[in-house]
DRENBA-65820 format. One record per residue (C-alpha): residue in one letter; x, y, z. Coordinates in steps of 0.2 Angstrom, whole numbers, padded with zeros to 4 digits, always signed. Layout:
N
AXYZ/...
% end
This chain:
259
X-0473-0279-0074/X-0468-0286-0091/X-0482-0288-0104/X-0481-0307-0101/X-0483-0306-0083/X-0498-0294-0086/X-0507-0308-0097/X-0510-0318-0082/X-0517-0304-0071/X-0535-0305-0077/X-0539-0323-0073/X-0534-0338-0080/X-0524-0336-0096/X-0527-0345-0113/X-0511-0347-0124/X-0514-0353-0142/X-0500-0358-0153/X-0499-0356-0172/X-0485-0362-0183/X-0480-0347-0193/X-0483-0350-0212/X-0495-0365-0211/X-0503-0364-0223/X-0496-0347-0227/X-0490-0332-0219/X-0506-0322-0224/X-0517-0335-0216/X-0505-0335-0200/X-0507-0315-0199/X-0526-0316-0201/X-0527-0330-0188/X-0516-0320-0175/X-0528-0305-0177/X-0543-0317-0175/X-0537-0325-0160/X-0532-0309-0151/X-0550-0303-0154/X-0556-0319-0147/X-0548-0317-0131/X-0531-0325-0132/X-0521-0318-0117/X-0504-0323-0125/X-0499-0330-0142/X-0486-0342-0145/X-0479-0341-0163/X-0468-0356-0170/X-0454-0352-0181/X-0454-0368-0192/X-0438-0379-0191/X-0434-0394-0201/X-0431-0406-0186/X-0443-0400-0172/X-0438-0413-0159/X-0451-0409-0146/X-0465-0409-0158/X-0477-0423-0161/X-0483-0428-0180/X-0496-0414-0181/X-0484-0399-0177/X-0469-0408-0186/X-0480-0409-0202/X-0485-0390-0200/X-0467-0386-0199/X-0464-0395-0216/X-0479-0387-0224/X-0473-0370-0218/X-0456-0372-0224/X-0462-0379-0241/X-0473-0363-0243/X-0458-0352-0241/X-0458-0347-0223/X-0442-0339-0216/X-0437-0331-0201/X-0435-0314-0209/X-0453-0315-0216/X-0459-0320-0199/X-0451-0305-0191/X-0459-0294-0205/X-0476-0303-0200/X-0473-0298-0182/X-0470-0280-0187/X-0487-0279-0197/X-0496-0287-0182/X-0489-0275-0170/X-0497-0260-0179/X-0514-0265-0171/X-0511-0281-0160/X-0507-0278-0142/X-0508-0295-0135/X-0491-0302-0129/X-0483-0314-0141/X-0469-0326-0139/X-0458-0336-0151/X-0457-0354-0149/X-0442-0362-0160/X-0426-0372-0158/X-0409-0367-0154/X-0403-0371-0172/X-0414-0358-0178/X-0408-0344-0167/X-0389-0349-0169/X-0389-0350-0187/X-0398-0332-0188/X-0385-0326-0175/X-0391-0326-0157/X-0389-0308-0154/X-0396-0303-0170/X-0411-0314-0168/X-0415-0308-0151/X-0412-0289-0155/X-0423-0291-0170/X-0437-0300-0161/X-0437-0287-0148/X-0437-0273-0161/X-0451-0281-0170/X-0462-0282-0154/X-0460-0299-0147/X-0461-0302-0129/X-0452-0318-0125/X-0443-0333-0133/X-0446-0352-0129/X-0433-0365-0134/X-0439-0382-0129/X-0423-0391-0135/X-0412-0379-0123/X-0410-0387-0106/X-0409-0377-0090/X-0390-0379-0089/X-0388-0372-0106/X-0399-0357-0105/X-0384-0346-0102/X-0381-0345-0120/X-0397-0336-0123/X-0404-0329-0107/X-0393-0315-0104/X-0394-0309-0123/X-0414-0310-0121/X-0412-0300-0104/X-0401-0287-0113/X-0415-0283-0126/X-0430-0285-0115/X-0436-0302-0120/X-0442-0315-0107/X-0433-0332-0109/X-0446-0344-0105/X-0441-0359-0095/X-0449-0377-0096/X-0452-0390-0082/X-0458-0408-0085/X-0463-0422-0074/X-0444-0428-0075/X-0438-0411-0068/X-0443-0416-0050/X-0427-0411-0041/X-0424-0396-0051/X-0440-0388-0052/X-0437-0376-0037/X-0420-0370-0045/X-0428-0368-0063/X-0443-0358-0055/X-0432-0346-0045/X-0423-0340-0061/X-0438-0341-0072/X-0444-0326-0082/X-0461-0321-0089/X-0470-0338-0085/X-0465-0356-0082/X-0470-0368-0096/X-0476-0384-0087/X-0475-0399-0099/X-0490-0409-0094/X-0484-0426-0099/X-0468-0435-0106/X-0464-0436-0124/X-0468-0425-0138/X-0483-0412-0141/X-0499-0419-0147/X-0517-0421-0142/X-0520-0433-0128/X-0536-0442-0121/X-0532-0438-0104/X-0517-0430-0094/X-0511-0441-0080/X-0495-0435-0072/X-0497-0424-0056/X-0497-0407-0065/X-0503-0399-0048/X-0488-0406-0039/X-0476-0398-0052/X-0485-0381-0050/X-0485-0382-0032/X-0466-0385-0031/X-0463-0371-0043/X-0474-0359-0033/X-0466-0363-0017/X-0449-0358-0025/X-0456-0342-0033/X-0474-0337-0028/X-0475-0323-0040/X-0471-0333-0055/X-0486-0338-0067/X-0487-0356-0072/X-0495-0362-0088/X-0498-0380-0093/X-0495-0387-0111/X-0493-0403-0121/X-0508-0413-0124/X-0523-0401-0119/X-0536-0400-0132/X-0554-0399-0126/X-0563-0386-0115/X-0565-0400-0102/X-0546-0403-0101/X-0543-0384-0101/X-0555-0382-0087/X-0546-0396-0077/X-0529-0389-0080/X-0534-0370-0076/X-0539-0377-0058/X-0521-0382-0055/X-0511-0368-0065/X-0512-0350-0070/X-0514-0353-0089/X-0517-0366-0102/X-0507-0368-0118/X-0514-0376-0134/X-0504-0381-0150/X-0509-0397-0158/X-0527-0395-0158/X-0526-0378-0166/X-0513-0383-0179/X-0525-0398-0184/X-0538-0385-0189/X-0525-0376-0199/X-0521-0393-0208/X-0539-0397-0210/X-0546-0381-0217/X-0530-0373-0224/X-0533-0355-0230/X-0551-0357-0224/X-0546-0360-0206/X-0546-0343-0198/X-0565-0343-0192/X-0563-0361-0186/X-0548-0356-0176/X-0556-0341-0169/X-0571-0351-0163/X-0560-0364-0155/X-0550-0351-0146/X-0566-0342-0140/X-0573-0358-0133/X-0557-0363-0124/X-0556-0345-0116/X-0574-0347-0111/X-0570-0364-0103/X-0556-0355-0092/X-0568-0341-0087/X-0580-0354-0078/X-0579-0355-0060/
% end
């Protein structure tokens, strides 16, 4: 069992997202340690990119702040090496194909694996183009995480059958961001995926921000992913954000634990 799959074996998984380097890498490092201690089951680390097409304004702005503060892929690999001295929580990178290409796909994946990462999410790589990345990830033991969206209807079974680690279920159309309510039929997406691959954990992201929403989504899926609401705390509190992020993660994790 991969560490990612194992993250879903202790009840509903809470998966927080942080943009590395926002407001700086020291704060990111402290935040990762804090959210791991607060009960995060799996942690998504965003490598900033100048044109993050899947992101809404909150995470786009975080990308710009991180780049302006000097975050680079190499510095983020170093950050992961430091974290892995004492953090055992599974971690996956979320970034864009361009970041991986420009670093060199094999070099990027092998370095990520050596640093201690468990998986890779590239939201701008459609299923049909994953052949450029998935085999390299497999070679070095990283799970290449697939995404499905409400528009994936006819392809969900196909994507789920080949998915590794967990399946990222995009709850609503458009870009990332906090939403008042999440309307599309997430339950149907998860059901179709589970029919095709019963052992595959499914986690829902894009738009989840409150404990109530997290609780609702957890009834439909195996885990809940939250990004923009956490990144907003980083934006609001800057270098003082760590206790706020920690408390938020603890509250969300508690919401998932409720029957």
